[in-house]
C-alpha positions, 0 to 999 in steps of 0.5 A: 143312398139311391140304391138303398132307397129302393130297398124295402127293408133297409138299414137305418138311414145313416151309419150313425143310426146303425152304429148306435143300434148295434152298440145297444144290442152288442153292449160294446162299440163295433170296430168294423161297421161294414162286417155288421152291415153284411150280417143283415144283407139278404141275398135278394139284394144281389150285391157282390164284392170287388171280386164278384163274390155274393155278399149276404149274411149266409156265410156269416150265419155259417160262422156264427152257428159254429161259434154259438155251438162251440161256446154253448158246448164249452158252457155245458161241459163246465156246468155239467161235469157228470153229463156224457156225450149224448146228454151234452149233445141233447142239451146243446140242441135244445139251446140252439134249436131253430125255434129258440134262435128265432125267439132270440132274434125277435127279442133283439128286434134284428129284423128292422136292420135287414136290407132286402128287396123282399117285404118283411111280411114275406119272410119266414120265421127263420129269418130271425134266427138266421140273422142272429147267427150272422150277427155272432159271426160278425162279432167274431170277425170284428172283435174276436172270440172273447167278445163273441163269448161275452155276447153269447153269455149275456144274450143267451146263456145268462137269461135262457140257459137253465139246466133243470128247465132244459132237461124237461124241455121238449124240442121235438114231439115227433122224435118222442113219439117215434122213439116210444113206438119203436121201443114198444114195437108199435107200428106207426105212420104219418099220412100227409096230404095237401089240404084243399081248404079255402085258406089263402096259404097252402096247408097240409093235413096229417093223420098220425096212426099208431097201433092201427088207429088214427090217434091224432090229426093236424094241419099246418102250412108245411108238412113238417109243422103238420107232423109236429103238431099231430105228434104233440097231440098224440104225445099228450094222448099217450103221456101216461103210457109213455111216462110209465113205461 
């Protein structure tokens, strides 16, 4: 307890509180509570097991990512018998997109369980999706495939996986813009540079040039976000052309 009292974002003060919190989220009783604790252990804690191996959620995240992909793939395979490999792959990508996983982690309030030496305000958005995947990995190790599949059906598939809505969901405006430019054989370029504004956080600005003219500008806290933001603006500027050709 002396150790955990020094940590910014620790588990609830007792195993009982943590057990009840997990039971409510999972919908069943966890057997091995230690596995679930590891699913919320950030690498900043620098904890190791008896063999000196690092203990954090990252290995469980890897396992959970695989389980989530497998179970979503099975669901899509059964639900869309006419879908070919390319279609099923694209649909699965929409379900397990980083943005969607982050939203799932937020909806479940998983951040409150994370044990870390880093204040919560310093975490990026992806922490929510990372621990969500780690939680799935913990379920698989603790209760096996059937419980893992049940959890994903109840928490992901039933409330969020609507085939018709997914078909119209855009996961990357940049990919759409690039694909359209390539099909039209239209030259394009993303000119990204560090913004020298007075913001507290460093920003990047981007100019998206299509067909020799600047079609969109945007700025964000990362190059990737700035490019996606500019691509979204360009997409809506070109939407009629893109949809009619």
